matplotlib code that plots the C-alpha trace (Angstrom):
import matplotlib.pyplot as plt

x = [14.3, 11.6, 10.0, 6.5, 7.5, 9.1, 5.9, 3.8, 6.0, 6.0, 2.2, 1.9, 4.3, 2.6, 2.0, 1.5, -2.1, -3.3, -6.3, -4.3, -1.7, -4.3, -6.1, -2.8, -2.0, -5.4, -4.8, -1.5, -3.1, -5.7, -3.0, -1.3, -4.5, -4.4, -1.4, -3.1, -6.2, -4.1, -2.8, -6.4, -7.4, -4.5, -4.7, -8.3, -7.5, -4.8, -5.3, -5.3, -1.7, -0.4, -2.5, 0.0, 2.8, 0.6, -0.3, 3.4, 4.6, 2.5, 3.1, 6.9, 6.9, 5.7, 9.0, 11.6, 10.4, 9.9, 13.5, 14.8, 12.6, 14.0, 17.7, 17.7, 14.4, 12.9, 16.2, 16.3, 12.7, 12.3, 15.7, 16.9, 19.7, 18.6, 15.7, 16.4, 17.6, 17.1, 19.5, 19.5, 21.7, 19.1, 16.6, 19.1, 17.8, 15.2, 17.8, 18.1, 14.4, 13.0, 9.9, 7.7, 9.7, 7.1, 7.1, 7.9, 4.8, 2.4, 1.1, 2.1, 5.4, 8.0, 7.6, 4.0, 4.7, 7.4, 5.2, 2.4, 4.7, 6.2, 2.8, 2.9, 6.4, 5.2, 2.2, 3.8, 6.2, 3.5, 1.3, 3.9, 3.5, 0.1, 1.8, 4.2, 1.9, 2.8, 6.4, 8.8, 11.2, 10.4, 14.1, 14.4, 11.2, 12.5, 15.8, 13.9, 11.7, 14.6, 16.6, 13.5, 12.5, 16.1, 16.6, 13.1, 10.5, 12.5, 13.9, 10.6, 8.8, 11.4, 10.7, 6.9, 6.4, 9.6, 9.7, 12.8, 11.7, 12.0, 8.4, 7.0, 8.8, 7.5, 4.0, 2.9, -0.2, -0.2, -2.4, -1.7, 0.3, -1.0, 2.5, 4.7, 2.6, 0.4, 2.1, 5.4, 4.2, 2.4, 5.4, 7.6, 5.3, 5.5, 9.3, 9.7, 7.2, 9.0, 12.1, 10.8, 8.3, 4.9, 3.4, 3.4, 0.1, -0.6, -3.6, -4.0, -4.8, -7.7, -6.3, -9.5, -9.7, -10.0, -11.9, -14.1, -15.3, -11.6, -11.3, -14.3, -13.0, -9.7, -11.3, -13.5, -10.4, -8.6, -11.6, -11.8, -8.1, -8.0, -9.9, -6.8, -4.5, -6.2, -7.8, -4.7, -2.4, -3.4, -1.8, -4.7, -8.1, -8.1, -9.2, -11.6, -9.5, -9.1, -12.9, -13.4, -10.8, -12.7, -15.9, -14.3, -12.7, -16.1, -17.8, -15.1, -14.9, -18.6, -18.7, -15.8, -17.4, -20.6, -18.9, -16.8, -19.9, -21.8, -18.9, -18.7, -22.4, -22.3, -19.0, -19.4, -23.1, -22.6, -22.1, -19.2, -18.0, -14.5, -15.5, -17.1, -14.0, -11.6, -13.7, -13.7, -9.9, -9.6, -11.7, -9.5, -6.4, -7.7, -8.9, -5.7, -3.8, -6.8, -9.3, -7.9, -8.2, -11.7, -15.3, -17.5, -19.0, -15.5, -14.8, -17.8, -16.5, -12.9, -14.1, -16.4, -13.7, -11.1, -13.6, -14.1, -10.5, -9.1, -11.8, -10.6, -7.0, -6.9, -7.4, -4.3, -2.1, -3.7, -3.3, 0.3, 1.4, 2.7, 1.5, 0.3, -1.2, -3.6, -3.9, -1.5, -0.6, -4.2, -5.6, -2.8, -0.7, -3.6, -5.7, -2.9, -2.2, -5.9, -6.3, -3.1, -3.9, -7.6, -6.5, -5.6, -9.3, -11.3, -9.2, -11.6, -9.0, -10.9, -9.8, -6.2, -4.8, -5.9, -4.8, -7.7, -8.0, -9.3, -13.0, -12.6, -10.9, -7.3, -6.2, -3.9, -0.9, -1.5, -2.3, 1.2, 2.8, 0.8, 2.1, 5.7, 5.1, 3.3, 5.8, 8.9, 7.9, 6.7, 9.8, 12.2, 10.4, 10.0, 13.6, 15.1, 12.7, 13.5, 17.2, 16.9, 14.9, 17.5, 20.4, 18.7, 17.7, 21.3, 22.7, 20.3, 17.4, 14.0, 11.7, 11.0, 11.4, 8.6, 7.9, 7.4, 5.2, 3.0, 2.8, 2.3, 4.6, 3.1, 4.4, 7.9, 8.5, 6.6, 6.1, 2.5, -0.9, -3.8, -6.4, -6.4, -7.7, -6.3, -6.9, -3.2, -3.1, -2.0, 1.4, 2.4, 5.8, 5.0, 3.6, 2.8, 2.0, 1.7, -1.0, -0.4, -1.5, -3.0, -1.7, -0.6, -3.3, -6.0, -4.4, -4.2, -7.9, -8.8, -6.7, -8.0, -11.6]
y = [-46.0, -48.6, -48.1, -47.9, -44.9, -43.2, -43.6, -42.2, -39.2, -38.4, -38.6, -36.3, -33.7, -30.5, -30.4, -27.4, -26.3, -24.4, -23.2, -21.8, -20.4, -18.5, -17.3, -15.9, -14.1, -12.5, -11.5, -10.0, -7.9, -6.8, -5.7, -3.8, -1.8, -0.7, 1.5, 3.7, 3.5, 4.9, 7.6, 8.7, 8.5, 10.7, 12.9, 13.9, 14.7, 17.4, 20.9, 21.5, 22.7, 19.4, 16.9, 15.6, 15.4, 13.2, 11.0, 10.7, 9.9, 6.7, 5.9, 6.1, 3.3, 1.0, 1.7, 1.9, -1.0, -3.3, -3.0, -3.3, -6.4, -8.2, -7.3, -8.2, -7.4, -10.8, -12.4, -10.2, -10.7, -14.5, -16.0, -18.3, -16.8, -15.9, -14.5, -10.9, -10.8, -13.2, -14.0, -16.4, -16.2, -18.1, -15.2, -12.4, -11.1, -13.9, -15.7, -19.1, -20.1, -22.9, -22.1, -24.6, -24.6, -24.4, -22.2, -24.6, -26.2, -24.7, -25.4, -22.2, -21.4, -19.3, -16.7, -16.3, -15.9, -13.4, -11.2, -11.3, -10.2, -7.6, -5.8, -5.6, -4.2, -1.5, -0.2, -0.1, 2.9, 4.6, 4.6, 6.8, 9.6, 10.7, 12.0, 14.2, 16.0, 19.5, 19.7, 17.0, 17.1, 14.4, 13.4, 13.1, 11.1, 8.7, 8.2, 7.8, 5.0, 3.1, 3.3, 2.6, -0.5, -1.8, -1.0, -1.3, -3.1, -6.0, -7.0, -6.5, -8.7, -11.3, -11.1, -11.5, -13.9, -15.8, -19.3, -18.5, -14.9, -14.3, -12.9, -15.7, -18.3, -16.6, -17.1, -13.6, -13.8, -11.4, -12.8, -10.1, -7.2, -5.5, -5.2, -5.5, -3.1, -0.8, -0.4, -0.3, 2.5, 4.4, 4.4, 5.4, 8.3, 9.5, 9.3, 11.3, 14.1, 14.6, 15.3, 17.4, 19.4, 20.9, 22.4, 26.1, 27.3, 24.1, 24.8, 28.3, 27.9, 25.9, 22.6, 20.9, 18.1, 19.5, 16.5, 14.3, 12.3, 11.4, 10.3, 8.1, 6.6, 5.8, 4.3, 2.1, 0.9, 0.1, -1.8, -3.8, -4.5, -5.5, -8.7, -9.9, -8.4, -10.4, -13.5, -14.1, -14.1, -17.7, -18.6, -20.7, -21.8, -25.5, -25.5, -22.5, -20.2, -17.7, -17.6, -16.8, -14.0, -12.7, -12.5, -11.0, -8.3, -7.2, -7.4, -5.6, -2.8, -2.2, -2.2, 0.3, 2.6, 2.7, 3.1, 6.0, 7.7, 7.2, 8.6, 11.5, 12.3, 12.2, 14.2, 16.7, 16.5, 15.3, 12.2, 13.1, 11.4, 11.7, 10.0, 7.1, 6.7, 6.9, 4.5, 1.9, 2.1, 1.8, -1.4, -2.8, -2.0, -3.6, -6.9, -7.4, -9.1, -10.6, -11.8, -15.3, -15.9, -14.6, -15.4, -12.9, -11.8, -11.1, -9.2, -7.0, -6.2, -5.6, -3.3, -1.3, -0.9, 0.2, 2.6, 4.5, 4.3, 5.6, 8.4, 9.5, 9.2, 11.4, 14.4, 13.7, 15.5, 18.8, 18.0, 16.9, 19.2, 16.8, 17.4, 14.0, 15.5, 12.8, 10.8, 7.9, 7.6, 7.9, 5.3, 2.9, 2.8, 2.9, 0.6, -1.8, -1.8, -2.4, -5.2, -7.0, -6.8, -7.7, -11.1, -11.8, -11.4, -12.6, -15.5, -18.5, -21.2, -22.7, -20.9, -20.4, -22.0, -23.5, -20.3, -19.0, -15.5, -14.3, -14.5, -18.1, -19.5, -19.0, -16.6, -13.7, -15.6, -14.7, -11.1, -10.9, -12.4, -10.0, -7.0, -8.1, -8.1, -4.7, -2.8, -4.4, -3.3, 0.1, 0.9, -0.3, 1.5, 4.7, 5.0, 3.8, 6.0, 9.1, 8.4, 7.9, 11.2, 13.0, 11.8, 12.6, 16.0, 16.8, 15.5, 17.1, 18.6, 16.8, 19.9, 22.2, 25.9, 27.8, 29.8, 26.6, 25.1, 28.2, 28.6, 24.9, 21.9, 20.5, 23.3, 23.4, 19.6, 18.4, 21.4, 20.4, 21.0, 18.7, 20.9, 23.4, 26.7, 28.7, 26.7, 26.2, 22.7, 21.2, 20.3, 23.7, 24.9, 28.5, 29.9, 33.2, 31.7, 28.5, 27.3, 27.8, 31.3, 31.9, 34.6, 33.4, 35.3, 33.6, 30.2, 30.6, 31.6, 28.5, 26.2, 27.4, 27.8]
z = [-0.6, -1.5, -4.8, -3.3, -1.0, -4.0, -6.0, -3.1, -2.7, -6.4, -6.4, -3.5, -4.9, -6.2, -9.9, -12.2, -12.1, -15.2, -13.3, -10.4, -12.8, -14.8, -11.6, -10.3, -13.5, -13.4, -9.8, -10.7, -13.3, -10.8, -8.3, -11.1, -11.7, -8.1, -8.6, -11.3, -9.1, -6.2, -8.5, -9.3, -5.6, -4.5, -7.6, -6.9, -3.3, -4.0, -5.4, -9.2, -9.3, -7.9, -9.8, -12.3, -9.8, -7.6, -10.5, -11.5, -8.0, -8.1, -11.8, -11.7, -9.2, -11.9, -13.7, -10.9, -8.7, -11.7, -12.7, -9.2, -8.6, -11.5, -10.8, -7.1, -5.3, -5.7, -4.5, -1.4, -0.6, -1.2, -1.5, 1.3, 3.4, 7.0, 8.9, 8.0, 4.4, 1.5, -1.3, -4.2, -7.3, -9.3, -8.7, -9.7, -13.0, -12.8, -14.9, -13.1, -13.0, -15.1, -17.2, -15.3, -12.1, -9.3, -6.3, -3.4, -2.0, -4.6, -8.0, -9.8, -11.6, -9.8, -12.5, -11.7, -7.9, -8.7, -10.9, -8.3, -5.6, -7.9, -7.9, -4.1, -4.2, -6.7, -4.8, -1.4, -2.0, -4.1, -0.9, 0.8, -1.8, -0.5, 2.7, 0.7, -1.7, -3.1, -2.0, -3.0, -6.0, -8.5, -8.8, -5.0, -4.9, -7.5, -5.7, -2.4, -3.5, -5.2, -1.9, 0.3, -1.6, -1.3, 2.4, 3.7, 1.6, 0.2, 3.7, 5.4, 2.8, 3.6, 7.4, 6.9, 4.0, 3.3, 4.8, 6.7, 7.6, 11.4, 11.7, 9.6, 11.7, 14.9, 13.7, 12.8, 10.6, 7.7, 4.9, 2.3, 3.7, 6.8, 8.1, 5.0, 3.0, 5.0, 8.3, 6.4, 4.1, 6.8, 9.1, 6.3, 5.4, 9.0, 9.0, 5.8, 6.7, 10.1, 8.1, 5.3, 7.2, 6.5, 3.3, 2.9, 4.4, 6.4, 8.8, 7.3, 3.6, 2.2, 0.8, -0.3, -2.9, -6.4, -7.9, -5.7, -8.8, -9.4, -5.8, -6.1, -9.3, -7.7, -4.7, -6.9, -8.8, -5.6, -4.3, -7.5, -7.7, -4.0, -4.7, -6.6, -3.9, -1.1, -2.6, -4.8, -1.7, -1.0, -4.4, -5.5, -4.2, -4.0, -0.4, -0.4, 1.8, -1.1, -1.6, 2.1, 1.8, -1.3, 0.7, 3.7, 1.6, 0.3, 3.7, 5.7, 3.1, 3.2, 7.0, 7.2, 4.7, 6.7, 10.0, 8.7, 7.3, 10.6, 12.6, 10.2, 10.5, 14.3, 14.5, 11.7, 10.6, 7.0, 4.9, 2.5, -0.6, 0.6, 3.8, 1.9, -0.3, 2.7, 4.8, 2.0, 1.8, 5.6, 5.5, 2.7, 4.6, 7.9, 6.3, 4.3, 7.1, 8.8, 6.2, 6.0, 9.7, 10.5, 9.6, 7.6, 10.9, 12.2, 9.0, 9.6, 13.1, 11.9, 9.1, 11.4, 14.1, 11.5, 9.9, 13.2, 14.3, 11.0, 10.9, 14.3, 13.4, 10.4, 12.7, 14.7, 12.3, 13.3, 17.0, 16.7, 13.9, 11.3, 7.7, 6.4, 3.3, 2.3, 5.5, 4.8, 8.5, 9.6, 7.1, 6.2, 9.3, 11.8, 9.6, 9.2, 13.0, 13.7, 11.2, 12.4, 16.1, 15.8, 14.4, 18.1, 19.0, 16.0, 14.5, 14.4, 14.1, 11.2, 8.0, 7.0, 10.2, 13.5, 15.4, 17.5, 19.0, 22.4, 21.4, 20.2, 23.2, 22.1, 24.8, 24.3, 22.8, 19.2, 20.1, 21.6, 18.5, 16.2, 18.4, 17.8, 14.1, 14.1, 16.2, 14.7, 11.2, 12.3, 14.2, 11.5, 8.7, 10.7, 11.5, 8.2, 6.2, 8.2, 7.8, 4.0, 3.7, 5.8, 3.7, 0.4, 1.7, 2.7, -0.6, -3.1, -1.3, -1.1, -1.3, -4.1, -3.4, -1.6, -4.8, -6.8, -4.1, -4.0, -7.8, -8.5, -8.6, -11.9, -14.1, -12.6, -12.3, -15.3, -17.6, -17.9, -16.2, -15.5, -17.0, -19.9, -18.7, -21.6, -24.8, -25.5, -24.2, -20.9, -22.2, -23.5, -22.4, -23.5, -20.3, -18.6, -15.2, -13.3, -15.7, -19.4, -20.3, -16.9, -14.5, -11.1, -9.3, -11.3, -10.9, -7.1, -6.9, -9.0, -6.8, -3.5, -4.4]

ax = plt.figure().add_subplot(projection="3d")
ax.plot(x, y, z, "-o")
ax.set_aspect("equal")
plt.show()
């Protein structure tokens, strides 16, 4: 090869960018904060007697998925093998990666890309937990998320984001996880609850959130962390696309929150704090796959549409009789579907790619491609998750006993309670009832009030 060509190629090759590297490390930390934020969001939505269990179901994902990711998860998700399953011996244990070795085509080290994607892998199974509140053994849950990440999340992440993934090569647009994260988790939630069944007292007993301030705190942390989740997914901001995604994240979330509140006022006569928090999350979910392909005006439309659709969808569990405790299906699966498909209508062709949607003269081609991505991930996750739940249930039982569920899962599974009603401390093991020092009858009145 002539020397001049070699010099040109070397000059054009990506070089380590300290700015992009620092930006991505900050984004990784923001995404990590989303998992505790999710724990608070879910923890406030359950009854008193299940608060700690709900927090722990999210928090334990930080431990389990981190170890699996280092051992083989990164290799399966982003190693080069085939369109369905990745593999790279250099990525096993993250042991064959050079300190300054760059992620191909980008200006950040592989280590930085790996830790950023790790945070996605952590929060995705944690999302599922909201559908299973009050009734799942902690050991069974821990085993489920380990198997689910291995069998479902790691391969699906490869389909969607790896350069040789079959959905990536087909042209499915998923900027930050509408399919791989939200549809994946929502479909998994549906599959599991169809196997394990409803909570005791579903549609009979009051199951209102015990702490709406905690819900709002969790929603605020999710909104804050989501800027790293979305804007960071461009892996830098040299061309301004990440900045557009940041703006669209804010815009769509605001629109969805207002749309949910408007629907709620018309349908039920009130503006609720739970509706505001849920609407914001619905907007965050919907803009996640689409925000890099649309304008801010398109983001407003996507957020508003998702806010109304998700508000309508949360009531489907009562119509169809499946107990999605905290509306994971109604918000994450429906919101992910909406955001992914609306790319086919609102993509401008002038942001992350030249793909244009129906409203910008691109026809229905991209909508069809998006539908392939949506329903492939949904179908696989639904079936695989139900199968895993069925096998675990047969092997060790997924549910706690009815007595434990009624009395309170926190005390039985964790030997603690979220609030000290007796003065002996929430962690006391010397108990006379479900809450330390509190008779069962009093506890039940407190929970259901």
